C-alpha positions, -999 to 999 in steps of 0.1 A, spaced: -621 249 445 -613 287 442 -633 305 475 -635 348 466 -647 370 492 -645 410 498 -627 424 534 -644 454 541 -639 482 565 -644 514 577 -622 544 583 -645 556 613 -668 529 622 -686 558 641 -695 591 627 -714 622 638 -752 623 643 -752 664 638 -729 664 609 -744 672 582 -725 656 560 -697 630 567 -673 617 541 -666 581 549 -638 562 540 -637 525 533 -610 498 526 -617 465 503 -596 442 499 -603 415 479 -594 380 489 -584 348 475 -585 311 485 -584 278 482 -571 260 446 -582 265 410 -599 230 396 -564 236 369 -535 259 375 -542 290 349 -513 298 324 -498 325 318 -495 348 283 -470 379 281 -462 399 249 -432 416 259 -427 449 240 -385 461 238 -376 498 226 -351 492 205 -345 530 193 -309 544 196 -314 562 227 -311 527 238 -277 524 239 -265 545 268 -269 542 304 -275 506 300 -312 507 289 -309 477 256 -290 460 282 -318 464 312 -342 455 290 -326 421 274 -319 411 313 -353 416 313 -368 394 281 -344 368 293 -356 366 328 -391 359 314 -377 335 293 -364 314 325 -391 319 341 -418 304 317 -435 279 330 -452 244 309 -479 259 290 -464 296 292 -462 315 259 -440 345 254 -437 366 224 -411 395 219 -415 422 198 -391 450 196 -390 483 180 -379 516 169 -393 539 140 -404 501 128 -417 473 151 -414 435 139 -422 399 164 -381 386 174 -402 357 188 -444 346 177 -460 334 210 -440 300 218 -431 282 247 -406 271 267 -397 241 236 -386 279 219 -372 292 246 -334 284 228 -350 310 196 -363 334 218 -325 344 238 -309 344 202 -340 371 191 -331 385 225 -290 387 217 -300 401 184 -310 434 197 -293 463 185 -302 500 193 -309 523 165 -337 543 145 -372 566 161 -392 553 183 -426 545 173 -441 525 199 -480 525 189 -472 499 158 -460 476 187 -484 477 206 -509 467 180 -489 438 174 -485 429 208 -524 430 210 -533 411 176 -512 385 192 -529 384 222 -560 385 207 -564 344 208 -551 333 244 -583 325 254 -600 323 284 -578 296 302 -546 320 304 -539 352 319 -525 375 299 -508 408 297 -482 430 276 -456 446 290 -438 476 273 -398 486 281 -390 523 267 -368 550 274 -386 578 256 -408 604 240 -427 581 208 -440 600 171 -472 586 175 -484 594 206 -522 590 194 -521 557 180 -505 548 216 -538 563 234 -556 549 204 -546 509 209 -552 514 249 -585 518 249 -583 493 223 -568 466 248 -590 478 277 -619 470 265 -605 435 250 -595 431 288 -562 428 282 -539 442 308 -507 466 298 -477 474 320 -452 501 307 -418 507 320 -399 536 314 -362 530 314 -338 561 326 -354 593 331 -366 606 300 -392 585 288 -431 602 289 -450 597 326 -482 608 313 -485 590 288 -471 552 305 -491 564 335 -518 566 304 -518 534 292 -515 514 322 -537 531 339 -563 532 312 -558 492 311 -555 485 346 -515 471 339 -487 488 362 -459 516 353 -431 509 370 -396 529 367 -365 509 357 -328 527 366 -310 497 376 -305 462 374 -322 458 405 -354 476 395 -355 448 365 -348 414 391 -378 433 416 -398 445 392 -404 427 365 -395 395 380 -424 403 407 -448 416 378 -442 379 359 -445 363 392 -480 374 402 -493 369 365 -485 335 368 -507 329 405 -539 355 386 -572 337 398 -590 365 391 -601 384 360 -617 415 346 -628 419 381 -651 450 385 -659 462 425 -694 470 426 -708 493 450 -749 502 457 -751 533 481 -778 538 502 -802 567 494 -785 602 503 -752 585 501 -728 596 474 -699 578 461 -672 598 454 -640 575 445 -624 542 443 -585 540 447 -562 513 442 -530 517 467 -515 486 472 -496 478 455 -492 512 436 -519 544 434 -545 547 406 -581 561 402 -604 546 390 -631 556 364 -667 554 382 -696 536 361 -730 542 367 -762 520 363 -780 522 387 -753 509 408 -719 520 409 -689 496 396 -651 503 386 -633 475 368 -602 473 389 -581 440 365 -565 410 371 -565 394 406 -535 376 423 -544 345 443 -508 353 463 -516 370 494 -486 398 495 -498 406 456 -536 415 458 -547 450 452 -565 469 477 -589 498 474 -598 528 493 -639 537 481 -653 574 494 -682 577 504 -704 613 515 -726 602 541 -756 625 550 -770 634 583 -791 609 601 -801 604 640 -781 579 665 -779 541 654 -767 516 632 -767 528 601 -765 510 567 -745 531 541 -737 512 515 -731 475 498 -704 460 481 -695 431 460 -670 421 430 -679 407 404 -648 381 387 -641 354 361 -615 326 374 -594 325 352 -601 290 330 -636 293 334 -658 316 312 -688 325 334 -691 352 349 -692 350 390 -704 373 420 -693 373 459 -722 376 482 -726 413 487 -706 425 517 -728 454 544 -710 489 552 -721 496 585 -713 531 607 -732 542 637 -744 573 640 -733 591 674 -730 622 695 -704 609 708 -671 628 702 -647 603 715 -664 575 696 -661 598 665 -627 600 665 -617 564 665 -603 556 636 -586 525 620 -548 530 619 -537 508 589 -566 523 566 -549 561 579 -520 544 569 -536 535 531 -550 575 528 -518 594 539 -503 571 516 -529 581 485 -526 617 495 -486 621 490 -492 602 452 -521 629 444 -497 659 458 -466 649 439 -492 646 411 -511 677 417 -473 690 415 -463 683 384 -494 698 371 -487 730 391 -451 732 380 -463 727 343 -487 752 345 -464 776 359 -472 779 392 -438 776 410 -455 784 450 -483 761 448 -463 736 437 -435 741 462 -467 739 490 -477 707 475 -447 691 473 -444 702 515 -468 691 520 -460 656 503 -431 657 525 -449 661 559 -466 633 551 -445 608 538 -422 617 570 -441 607 592 -449 575 575 -408 571 583 -408 568 539 -369 584 542 -361 578 503 -391 592 493 -390 618 516 -350 629 513 -361 628 476 -393 657 477 -367 676 499 -340 678 471 -377 683 443 -381 714 466 -347 729 470 -341 723 431 -376 743 424 -366 768 450 -328 775 431 -342 769 398 -376 776 394 -382 745 380 -372 705 383 -352 675 364 -370 655 341 -349 630 365 -361 644 394 -403 647 379 -399 612 371 -384 596 402 -407 612 421 -441 609 402 -425 567 400 -417 568 436 -453 580 453 -472 558 433 -452 526 443 -465 521 476 -447 484 476 -413 499 468 -421 525 495 -397 518 533 -410 495 553 -445 495 533 -464 465 513 -435 442 503 
């Protein structure tokens, strides 16, 4: 049987007893061990952009490679559907198992680019296809697109509907001209992932990895719940592995955030940072919050929850003890900070404030440099130089930076 618990650890085990208020960050990491009573199946609706612009830079070929990869990795019980869209949307392959792999591959081979881009219609079809997948299967919609869409409002509405249905949508931007803001909104709203595909290697690494994670999904519709002690404030909750996502916090007595699917594979399991603001207290050990997780096992319908874990800190006047920090959590805090600063720089550039954008990118570069993230640091350096010369940044640079600092599993030497 499955055993589910939470690893909860504080950034600072000790905090200053003579401060009026103190910020505390807590690592929350779900852990799934043991075997499920039955292996869960995976159900995927793959939504592929076949508009005219997909004809350049091997974009459609990358999408075809992705579709064939999914077909080749189907296990008995897994199901896959393929939906294509340009200015219209159509089902190329209805939900089928390995028995239909030949027909699926024929449909993929017949994909041809042409027409405009209306993604929302395809998202609606995919959501309808996934509606009857049942509790015994882990489900996801995966969208591959290279550009803007003329029905953005419908895309956002479909994302909200998918979120209400507990259906994650992962979005993959192909090339350099995709709508970063929209694809990020869709993924974050539905608890999916947003990724950037530029090469065939990206297809193999990112999409194959996501499909394996989906097949390894043990828990769905997971929700982290925080019960703060008196005068303690819950400030924010972010996923920091495998990518950086900030969650909306719901309040109904306790504070809760829906965080989506949880893999049984330790290498793919998400990690979260919980930020608390602590009040002044006398010296001594104090419980500042309780944390637990509600979830549903794939293959079962009942809602379960982990045992609550106490978050305990020691208030002390000893500055030496207060200075001691968990270095692993510090690294995660820095990764989150770099991603947050790049996103803020994007907003500053959109507002015409190049000075603020430059400062934010320079600060982000200092963080990634300290972490030894050579590739991202180099890209930040190039962006700062481009901003100084032209007063702006190309769409390609913006897209690469935003994606690169969000995807913590792809940063050099960290997370995978």
